C-alpha distance (Angstrom), angle and dihedral (degrees) to the residues before:
residue distance angle dihedral
M1 . . .
N2 3.78 . .
D3 3.79 128.7 .
S4 3.81 96.2 -101.5
E5 3.80 91.7 56.1
R6 3.81 90.4 48.1
A7 3.80 90.6 49.8
K8 3.83 90.9 50.0
I9 3.82 91.6 50.3
Q10 3.82 90.6 46.5
W11 3.81 89.7 51.3
I12 3.83 90.7 51.2
W13 3.82 90.3 51.6
D14 3.80 93.1 46.7
S15 3.80 93.5 47.2
L16 3.81 91.5 50.1
L17 3.80 91.0 46.8
V18 3.80 93.0 51.2
G19 3.81 95.6 37.4
L20 3.80 96.5 49.4
S21 3.78 92.4 45.7
S22 3.80 88.7 79.3
S23 3.81 91.9 63.8
P24 3.82 104.5 76.6
R25 3.81 96.9 -155.8
M26 3.81 99.9 48.7
P27 3.82 110.0 120.5
M28 3.79 122.5 -149.5
G29 3.81 90.2 -112.7
G30 3.81 88.7 63.5
L31 3.78 91.3 52.0
W32 3.82 89.6 47.6
S33 3.82 92.8 53.6
R34 3.83 94.1 43.8
F35 3.78 90.2 50.8
F36 3.78 92.9 53.2
K37 3.81 92.5 43.9
E38 3.80 87.4 61.3
V39 3.80 100.1 37.1
R40 3.82 106.3 29.7
P41 3.82 112.0 8.7
D42 3.81 90.3 174.2
L43 3.83 89.1 71.7
V44 3.82 93.4 57.7
D45 3.80 122.2 76.5
S46 3.82 125.3 -147.8
S47 3.81 93.5 -88.8
G48 3.82 92.1 54.2
K49 3.81 98.1 -105.5
V50 3.79 117.3 140.9
D51 3.80 124.1 -136.3
D52 3.81 96.3 -118.3
E53 3.80 99.6 -160.9
R54 3.78 95.3 52.3
A55 3.80 90.8 40.6
Q56 3.81 91.7 53.5
K57 3.79 89.8 50.2
F58 3.81 91.2 50.2
I59 3.82 92.1 48.3
S60 3.82 90.4 50.6
E61 3.80 91.6 50.3
I62 3.79 96.1 51.9
N63 3.83 94.7 41.4
L64 3.80 93.3 -134.2
K65 3.80 114.9 -161.8
R66 3.80 129.7 -145.4
C67 3.78 94.6 31.9
R68 3.76 107.9 64.5
D69 3.78 134.8 94.3
R70 3.77 132.3 179.6
R71 3.77 124.1 -102.8
G72 3.76 107.6 180.0
K73 3.79 107.2 -46.5
E74 3.80 94.4 -27.8
V75 3.76 121.9 94.3
K76 3.78 108.7 -145.7
F77 3.76 145.3 142.3
C78 3.76 113.4 -88.4
K79 3.77 112.4 -159.7
H80 3.74 108.8 -132.2
K81 3.75 124.6 -158.4
A82 3.78 86.2 -142.2
K83 3.75 124.1 105.8
V84 3.80 121.6 -97.9
L85 3.81 93.8 -103.4
D86 3.81 90.6 50.6
F87 3.80 90.0 51.4
I88 3.80 91.4 50.9
G89 3.79 91.1 46.8
Q90 3.80 91.9 52.4
H91 3.79 91.7 54.1
S92 3.80 106.4 30.0
M93 3.79 121.5 16.4
P94 3.85 94.6 -179.1
M95 3.80 90.2 54.7
L96 3.81 90.7 48.9
L97 3.79 91.2 50.8
A98 3.80 90.8 49.0
L99 3.82 90.7 51.3
I100 3.79 93.0 48.3
D101 3.80 93.2 45.7
K102 3.79 110.8 98.4
K103 3.81 92.4 -150.3
T104 3.82 93.8 63.5
D105 3.79 121.5 70.0
N106 3.79 121.2 -138.7
A107 3.81 87.6 -122.0
D108 3.81 89.7 60.8
V109 3.81 91.4 48.6
L110 3.80 89.6 50.6
K111 3.81 91.5 47.0
Y112 3.83 93.0 53.3
I113 3.81 98.3 31.9
R114 3.80 92.6 124.4
G115 3.80 89.2 63.0
Y116 3.79 93.5 64.2
K117 3.76 114.0 88.5
W118 3.81 110.8 -122.1
K119 3.77 118.1 -163.9
R120 3.75 125.3 -161.9
Q121 3.76 118.1 -135.0
V122 3.77 127.9 -141.2
V123 3.77 106.7 -122.1
T124 3.77 118.1 -160.0
P125 3.78 123.7 -171.0
R126 3.77 111.2 -99.8
A127 3.74 114.7 -101.3
Y128 3.76 117.3 -134.5
Q129 3.79 109.0 -104.6
K130 3.78 124.7 -164.7
R131 3.77 117.1 -141.1
P132 3.77 120.4 -142.3
K133 3.81 116.7 -103.2
G134 3.77 95.1 -115.4
G135 3.79 93.8 50.3
V136 3.76 126.5 -112.4
K137 3.79 120.6 -19.5
L138 3.78 110.8 -134.4
K139 3.78 122.6 -165.6
I140 3.79 120.9 -174.0
T141 3.76 119.5 -167.3
V142 3.78 121.5 -169.5
R143 3.76 125.4 -169.5
E144 3.77 116.1 -136.2
R145 3.78 111.5 -126.0
D146 3.79 103.2 -165.3
K147 3.81 141.9 -35.4
T148 3.81 97.3 -102.7
T149 3.79 93.1 101.2
D150 3.79 95.9 42.6
W151 3.83 106.4 105.9
S152 3.78 93.3 -153.7
T153 3.80 91.6 63.0
V154 3.83 99.8 34.0
K155 3.80 112.5 77.3
């Protein structure tokens, strides 16, 4: 795959990421399936589900930016159940603020998307955690500021 094809695929990913951020209920799985419907329709079945193994391999080959996290030593896409805006906020807070800002158009964010710092996260598999039988124990501690509101001292 040459550089122009990689750049075209990266632009498709970026435009979907920025465009779908305006719909508050769009999950990352929806973005994932829409991306592969445009780029590699052979990886998507009739119900819209993506073959994850082949998709991960394809993502690793093209070295797609702004979608990958680390799991161990591998760099791969981790499908989040979060919404698109949450995903952007986890990886690039300045980009999220630019998308939320009403003064900036999504076209401007897409035009200058390389300027936003994007950090990869280290994703570890969730460990199984047992919950206590009685539920969660919650302890609230409050620091007393002064005695002016204490009725025993105020007369």
